[in-house]
N, CA, C and O atoms as a MOPAC input file, in Angstrom:
PM7 MOZYME 1SCF
protein

 N    140.54100 1    98.14300 1    79.16200 1
 C    140.79300 1    99.39000 1    79.25100 1
 C    142.09200 1    99.52700 1    80.44400 1
 O    142.11400 1   100.57000 1    81.09800 1
 N    142.84000 1    98.78700 1    80.63200 1
 C    143.85200 1    98.67000 1    81.64700 1
 C    145.27100 1    99.75700 1    81.41400 1
 O    145.67200 1    99.93300 1    82.56400 1
 N    145.82000 1   100.22900 1    80.84400 1
 C    146.95400 1   100.56700 1    80.32900 1
 C    146.03800 1   102.93100 1    79.85500 1
 O    145.42000 1   103.55000 1    78.98900 1
 N    146.57600 1   103.08900 1    80.99500 1
 C    146.65500 1   105.21800 1    80.55100 1
 C    147.50900 1   105.54500 1    79.81200 1
 O    147.97500 1   106.67700 1    79.93800 1
 N    148.32300 1   104.09900 1    78.13400 1
 C    149.12100 1   104.86900 1    77.88500 1
 C    148.68500 1   105.68000 1    76.19700 1
 O    149.33400 1   106.01100 1    75.20500 1
 N    147.19900 1   105.73100 1    76.62400 1
 C    146.82300 1   106.70400 1    75.41900 1
 C    147.20400 1   108.32300 1    76.11900 1
 O    147.56000 1   108.61800 1    77.26000 1
 N    147.07800 1   108.75900 1    75.50100 1
 C    147.30400 1   110.72600 1    75.36900 1
 C    146.26200 1   111.09800 1    75.14400 1
 O    145.77300 1   110.56800 1    74.14600 1
 N    145.37400 1   112.13000 1    75.85900 1
 C    144.84500 1   113.24000 1    75.53900 1
 C    144.85700 1   113.51500 1    74.41600 1
 O    143.72000 1   113.28600 1    74.00300 1
 N    145.43500 1   113.86400 1    73.66900 1
 C    145.71200 1   114.13800 1    71.92300 1
 C    145.21400 1   112.97900 1    71.90800 1
 O    144.45600 1   112.82700 1    72.86500 1
 N    145.28900 1   112.15200 1    71.29900 1
 C    145.17200 1   110.60800 1    70.72700 1
 C    143.82400 1   110.32100 1    71.04300 1
 O    143.03800 1   109.92600 1    70.18100 1
 N    143.37600 1   110.56700 1    72.72200 1
 C    141.35500 1   110.27200 1    72.70100 1
 C    140.89700 1   111.21000 1    72.25200 1
 O    139.79100 1   110.89700 1    71.81000 1
 N    141.22100 1   112.85900 1    71.99200 1
 C    140.28100 1   113.46200 1    71.30800 1
 C    140.46900 1   113.11900 1    69.98200 1
 O    139.38900 1   112.82600 1    69.46900 1
 N    141.83900 1   113.00000 1    68.86600 1
 C    141.65000 1   112.23400 1    67.15700 1
 C    140.72800 1   111.48500 1    67.29900 1
 O    139.76600 1   111.57700 1    66.53500 1
 N    140.75600 1   110.57200 1    68.27200 1
 C    139.25400 1   109.18200 1    68.12100 1
 C    138.18300 1   109.81500 1    68.72800 1
 O    137.17400 1   109.50500 1    68.09400 1
 N    137.97400 1   110.38300 1    69.43800 1
 C    136.79800 1   111.41000 1    69.68700 1
 C    136.08000 1   112.15900 1    68.67200 1
 O    134.90400 1   112.39300 1    68.95000 1
 N    136.46200 1   112.53800 1    67.69200 1
 C    136.30300 1   112.81100 1    66.87600 1
 C    135.84500 1   112.64700 1    65.37800 1
 O    135.05600 1   113.18800 1    64.60400 1
 N    137.36100 1   110.93200 1    65.37900 1
 C    136.20800 1   110.35500 1    64.21100 1
 C    135.61600 1   109.74700 1    64.85800 1
 O    135.05800 1   108.97400 1    64.08000 1
 N    135.19700 1   109.43800 1    66.16200 1
 C    133.90400 1   108.64500 1    66.94400 1
 C    132.46700 1   109.36800 1    66.12500 1
 O    131.99400 1   109.00200 1    65.04900 1
 N    132.11600 1   110.17500 1    66.76600 1
 C    131.26100 1   111.42200 1    66.57900 1
 C    130.97400 1   112.35000 1    65.17400 1
 O    131.65400 1   113.34900 1    64.93600 1
 N    130.32500 1   112.07600 1    64.64300 1
 C    129.32100 1   112.91300 1    63.51000 1
 C    129.52100 1   114.17300 1    63.99200 1
 O    130.24100 1   114.87900 1    63.28600 1
 N    128.89800 1   114.87100 1    65.44000 1
 C    128.19000 1   116.16800 1    65.43500 1
 C    129.72800 1   116.80100 1    65.88200 1
 O    130.47500 1   115.96200 1    66.38600 1
 N    130.12000 1   117.80200 1    65.78600 1
 C    131.83000 1   118.74200 1    66.34100 1
 C    131.12900 1   118.75200 1    67.67400 1
 O    131.51600 1   118.16600 1    68.68500 1
 N    129.92900 1   119.57200 1    67.53300 1
 C    129.82100 1   119.80500 1    69.42100 1
 C    129.84800 1   119.07000 1    70.19100 1
 O    130.32000 1   119.49800 1    71.24400 1
 N    129.38300 1   117.52800 1    70.19900 1
 C    129.55700 1   117.01400 1    70.77300 1
 C    130.93100 1   116.13400 1    70.80300 1
 O    131.37400 1   115.58800 1    71.81400 1
 N    131.39700 1   116.10700 1    69.78300 1
 C    132.60000 1   115.98700 1    70.24200 1
 C    133.56500 1   116.68200 1    71.29400 1
 O    134.26500 1   116.21200 1    72.19100 1
 N    133.21200 1   118.71000 1    70.59900 1
 C    134.08900 1   119.20100 1    71.50500 1
 C    133.50700 1   119.42000 1    72.95300 1
 O    133.89500 1   120.35700 1    73.65100 1
 N    132.79100 1   118.73500 1    73.26900 1
 C    132.24500 1   119.29800 1    74.42200 1
 C    132.49300 1   117.80500 1    75.46600 1
 O    132.71200 1   117.60200 1    76.66000 1
 N    132.34000 1   117.09300 1    74.41700 1
 C    133.19300 1   115.44500 1    75.10200 1
 C    134.99800 1   115.69400 1    75.55200 1
 O    135.47300 1   115.03400 1    76.47600 1
 N    135.75400 1   116.58900 1    74.86300 1
 C    136.82000 1   116.63100 1    74.92300 1
 C    136.58700 1   117.63800 1    75.85900 1
 O    137.31400 1   117.39100 1    76.82100 1
 N    136.18200 1   118.26800 1    75.98500 1
 C    136.67400 1   119.29800 1    77.06300 1
 C    136.02900 1   119.08600 1    78.56200 1
 O    136.12700 1   119.94300 1    79.44000 1
 N    135.18900 1   117.51900 1    78.77800 1
 C    134.75700 1   117.26200 1    79.72900 1
 C    135.92000 1   116.26600 1    79.26000 1
 O    136.74200 1   117.16800 1    79.09600 1
 N    136.63100 1   115.11400 1    78.91700 1
 C    138.37100 1   114.66300 1    78.74100 1
 C    138.92800 1   115.55300 1    79.54400 1
 O    138.57100 1   115.65200 1    80.71700 1
 N    139.65300 1   116.13600 1    79.13500 1
 C    139.91700 1   117.43400 1    79.20500 1
 C    140.29500 1   117.67300 1    80.67600 1
 O    141.44800 1   117.53200 1    81.08300 1
 N    139.33700 1   118.01500 1    81.39500 1
 C    138.71600 1   118.36300 1    82.95200 1
 C    138.95800 1   117.63000 1    83.81500 1
 O    139.49400 1   117.91900 1    84.88500 1
 N    138.45700 1   116.21000 1    83.32500 1
 C    138.25300 1   114.72700 1    84.47600 1
 C    140.17500 1   114.40600 1    84.91200 1
 O    140.62800 1   114.26900 1    86.04800 1
 N    140.95900 1   114.36400 1    83.59200 1
 C    142.04200 1   114.39100 1    83.81700 1
 C    143.55700 1   115.43800 1    84.84600 1
 O    144.66200 1   115.31300 1    85.37400 1
 N    142.22400 1   116.61400 1    84.46400 1
 C    142.89300 1   117.64300 1    85.17900 1
 C    142.07500 1   118.28300 1    86.47700 1
 O    142.36000 1   119.23200 1    87.20700 1
 N    141.41500 1   117.75500 1    86.47000 1
 C    140.88200 1   117.80800 1    87.92300 1
 C    141.71500 1   118.46700 1    89.21700 1
 O    142.55100 1   117.72900 1    89.73800 1
 N    141.56600 1   119.59500 1    89.67800 1
 C    142.53800 1   120.09500 1    91.01100 1
 C    142.04700 1   119.16600 1    92.15600 1
 O    142.81000 1   118.61700 1    92.95100 1
 N    140.53400 1   119.03400 1    92.15600 1
 C    140.32200 1   118.13600 1    93.56000 1
 C    139.28700 1   116.92800 1    92.78600 1
 O    138.67900 1   116.80200 1    91.72300 1
 N    139.55400 1   116.04600 1    94.23100 1
 C    138.67700 1   114.80800 1    94.11600 1
 C    136.69800 1   115.76200 1    93.58400 1
 O    135.98700 1   115.56600 1    92.59900 1
 N    136.55200 1   116.47700 1    94.49300 1
 C    134.71500 1   116.82500 1    94.08500 1
 C    134.93100 1   116.93400 1    92.97500 1
 O    134.51900 1   116.15300 1    92.11600 1
 N    135.91300 1   118.34900 1    92.68700 1
 C    135.88300 1   118.40000 1    90.80500 1
 C    135.82900 1   117.42200 1    90.04000 1
 O    134.93100 1   117.18000 1    89.23500 1
 N    137.21400 1   116.53200 1    90.33900 1
 C    136.61400 1   115.03700 1    89.69600 1
 C    135.46400 1   113.95000 1    89.35000 1
 O    135.24100 1   113.22300 1    88.38100 1
 N    134.89600 1   114.16100 1    90.48300 1
 C    133.58900 1   113.27600 1    90.68600 1
 C    132.67100 1   114.42300 1    89.82300 1
 O    132.38000 1   114.21100 1    88.64600 1
 N    132.25600 1   115.63000 1    90.51400 1
 C    131.57100 1   116.79900 1    89.13800 1
 C    131.93000 1   116.27200 1    87.50900 1
 O    130.91000 1   115.92300 1    86.91400 1
 N    132.61000 1   116.21200 1    87.08000 1
 C    133.26200 1   115.91800 1    85.87000 1
 C    132.64500 1   115.00500 1    85.40800 1
 O    131.88400 1   115.33000 1    84.49600 1
 N    132.67900 1   113.39700 1    85.82200 1
 C    132.83300 1   112.41200 1    86.33500 1
 C    130.87200 1   112.03800 1    85.78500 1
 O    130.34400 1   111.21900 1    85.03300 1
 N    130.27500 1   113.37000 1    86.83300 1
 C    128.86000 1   112.74100 1    86.71000 1
 C    128.58100 1   113.38400 1    85.08000 1
 O    128.15100 1   112.77300 1    84.10200 1
 N    129.05900 1   115.06900 1    85.21200 1
 C    128.48000 1   115.73600 1    83.98000 1
 C    128.46300 1   115.00200 1    82.70100 1
 O    127.59000 1   114.94100 1    81.83400 1
 N    129.72300 1   114.41600 1    82.79000 1
 C    130.29100 1   113.65500 1    81.48700 1
 C    129.11300 1   112.38700 1    81.63400 1
 O    128.42100 1   112.86900 1    80.73800 1
 N    128.55400 1   111.50700 1    81.92700 1
 C    128.05800 1   110.54400 1    82.20900 1
 C    126.48300 1   110.88200 1    81.61000 1
 O    125.77000 1   110.32400 1    80.77600 1
 N    126.29800 1   112.29500 1    82.62200 1
 C    124.95900 1   113.05300 1    82.26100 1
 C    124.32700 1   113.17400 1    80.67400 1
 O    123.24500 1   112.84300 1    80.18800 1
 N    125.92300 1   114.00800 1    79.95400 1
 C    126.29200 1   114.09700 1    78.68300 1
 C    125.89900 1   113.25100 1    78.05400 1
 O    125.14200 1   113.49200 1    77.11300 1
 N    126.31700 1   111.87300 1    78.39200 1
 C    126.57000 1   110.47600 1    77.33000 1
 C    125.04600 1   110.20400 1    77.56800 1
 O    124.44900 1   110.10300 1    76.49700 1
 N    124.20600 1   110.05100 1    78.72900 1
 C    123.10100 1   109.43100 1    78.63500 1
 C    121.92900 1   110.03100 1    77.64600 1
 O    121.15000 1   109.42000 1    76.91500 1
 N    122.12000 1   111.83100 1    77.94400 1
 C    121.43600 1   112.25000 1    76.75600 1
 C    121.64600 1   112.17100 1    75.16100 1
 O    120.95100 1   112.44700 1    74.18300 1
 N    123.08300 1   111.60700 1    75.39300 1
 C    123.01200 1   112.19300 1    73.76100 1
 C    122.50600 1   110.60900 1    73.13200 1
 O    122.17100 1   110.50800 1    71.95200 1
 N    122.49900 1   109.45700 1    74.03400 1
 C    121.74400 1   108.33000 1    74.27400 1
 C    120.16300 1   108.53800 1    74.38800 1
 O    119.50300 1   107.85000 1    73.60900 1
 N    119.75700 1   109.02800 1    74.88400 1
 C    118.18100 1   109.50200 1    74.83500 1
 C    118.06600 1   109.97800 1    73.60200 1
 O    116.97500 1   109.67100 1    73.12000 1
 N    118.91700 1   110.76800 1    72.70200 1
 C    118.35000 1   111.68300 1    72.10200 1
 C    118.99800 1   110.74600 1    70.11900 1
 O    119.01100 1   111.13400 1    68.95000 1
 N    119.35600 1   109.59600 1    70.77500 1
 C    119.64400 1   108.37800 1    69.81700 1
 C    120.94600 1   109.19500 1    68.56200 1
 O    121.18600 1   108.72500 1    67.45000 1
 N    121.43100 1   110.13400 1    68.99600 1
 C    122.39500 1   110.66700 1    68.84600 1
 C    123.80000 1   109.38800 1    68.99200 1
 O    124.94600 1   109.66700 1    68.64000 1
 N    123.45300 1   108.17200 1    69.49900 1
 C    124.86800 1   107.68500 1    69.64600 1
 C    123.93400 1   106.23300 1    69.34900 1
 O    122.75300 1   106.18100 1    69.69300 1
 N    124.69300 1   104.96800 1    68.60600 1
 C    124.48700 1   104.30200 1    68.46700 1
 C    125.03200 1   102.66200 1    69.94800 1
 O    125.06500 1   103.11000 1    71.09400 1
 N    125.14700 1   102.13800 1    69.91500 1
 C    125.15300 1   101.29900 1    71.06900 1
 C    127.35900 1   100.71400 1    71.57400 1
 O    127.96700 1   100.44200 1    72.60900 1
 N    127.69200 1   100.81300 1    70.13100 1
 C    129.24200 1   100.51000 1    69.97400 1
 C    129.89900 1   101.71200 1    70.35300 1
 O    130.87800 1   101.66600 1    71.09700 1
 N    129.18000 1   103.43800 1    69.63900 1
 C    129.32500 1   104.70400 1    70.17600 1
 C    129.78700 1   104.95300 1    71.85300 1
 O    130.68400 1   105.66200 1    72.30900 1
 N    128.81400 1   104.09100 1    72.53400 1
 C    128.58600 1   104.90400 1    73.88400 1
 C    129.72200 1   103.27500 1    74.60000 1
 O    130.48500 1   103.36700 1    75.56200 1
 N    129.59800 1   102.61800 1    74.18500 1
 C    130.57900 1   102.13300 1    74.75000 1
 C    132.41000 1   102.80900 1    74.91800 1
 O    133.00400 1   103.07600 1    75.96200 1
 N    133.00100 1   102.94300 1    73.21700 1
 C    134.20300 1   103.42000 1    73.19100 1
 C    133.75600 1   104.77600 1    74.07600 1
 O    134.35100 1   105.08300 1    75.10900 1
 N    132.73300 1   105.47500 1    73.58700 1
 C    133.02100 1   106.94200 1    74.47800 1
 C    133.22600 1   106.73700 1    75.85800 1
 O    133.99500 1   107.53100 1    76.39800 1
 N    132.51800 1   105.51100 1    76.82500 1
 C    133.04800 1   105.48000 1    77.78500 1
 C    134.02000 1   104.93000 1    78.34200 1
 O    134.30700 1   104.81500 1    79.53400 1
 N    134.65000 1   104.50500 1    77.18100 1
 C    136.26200 1   103.99300 1    77.63200 1
 C    137.52100 1   104.78000 1    76.77900 1
 O    138.56000 1   104.33200 1    76.29500 1
 N    136.90500 1   106.25900 1    76.82300 1
 C    137.38800 1   107.88700 1    76.43300 1
 C    137.55500 1   108.30700 1    77.81400 1
 O    138.64400 1   108.58100 1    78.31800 1
 N    136.00100 1   108.36100 1    78.63200 1
 C    136.56900 1   108.87700 1    79.40200 1
 C    136.51800 1   108.05100 1    81.12400 1
 O    136.25600 1   108.47900 1    82.24800 1
 N    136.94300 1   106.61200 1    80.54000 1
 C    137.64800 1   105.78400 1    81.47800 1
 C    139.60200 1   106.39100 1    81.00300 1
 O    140.46200 1   105.70700 1    81.55800 1
 N    139.87400 1   106.98000 1    80.53200 1
 C    141.28400 1   106.74400 1    80.13100 1
 C    141.14600 1   108.36000 1    80.88400 1
 O    141.75600 1   108.72500 1    81.88900 1
 N    140.51500 1   108.88000 1    80.36300 1
 C    140.43700 1   110.28000 1    80.96900 1
 C    141.02700 1   110.05800 1    82.34000 1
 O    142.17500 1   110.41200 1    82.61000 1
 N    139.97000 1   109.27800 1    83.47300 1
 C    140.65600 1   109.11900 1    84.94100 1
 C    141.43200 1   108.58900 1    85.34300 1
 O    141.84200 1   108.75600 1    86.49200 1
 N    142.01900 1   107.54500 1    84.29800 1
 C    142.95300 1   106.91100 1    85.01300 1
 C    144.73000 1   107.58800 1    84.25800 1
 O    145.86400 1   107.15300 1    84.05900 1
 N    144.04900 1   108.69900 1    84.10200 1
 C    145.22600 1   109.51800 1    83.86800 1
 C    145.61300 1   110.81600 1    84.56700 1
 O    146.66600 1   111.44900 1    84.65200 1
 N    144.28300 1   110.99300 1    85.07100 1
 C    144.09800 1   111.80400 1    86.41500 1
 C    145.05400 1   111.25600 1    87.98600 1
 O    144.83700 1   110.20300 1    88.58400 1
 N    145.65600 1   111.85900 1    88.20600 1
 C    146.57000 1   112.12600 1    89.99800 1
 C    145.59100 1   111.58500 1    90.51500 1
 O    145.80500 1   110.37300 1    90.48400 1
 N    144.83900 1   111.74800 1    90.87600 1
 C    143.84800 1   111.80000 1    91.52800 1
 C    142.86800 1   110.63900 1    91.68300 1
 O    142.27800 1   110.61500 1    92.76300 1
 N    142.56700 1   109.61900 1    90.76100 1
 C    142.18300 1   108.49600 1    90.65100 1
 C    142.96300 1   107.52500 1    91.91600 1
 O    142.72300 1   106.32100 1    92.00700 1

């Protein structure tokens, strides 16, 4: 994860392939977009905290396996790397 060369569109496509639950994919896609376009550092931190909580909830309900969790965290990292506020 050292290159922000992946676009949001590419990450959303990966997200759709990674998750079998369309609602979760849509919600996480929304978080990715909000993270990379946050207008302030406070908003960026808010979205990062919310997406981490959402991923934890998916884990708690056994809706993700270990590999999915790792890959989803990578997508969040890429969105953060695309943010001009990082």
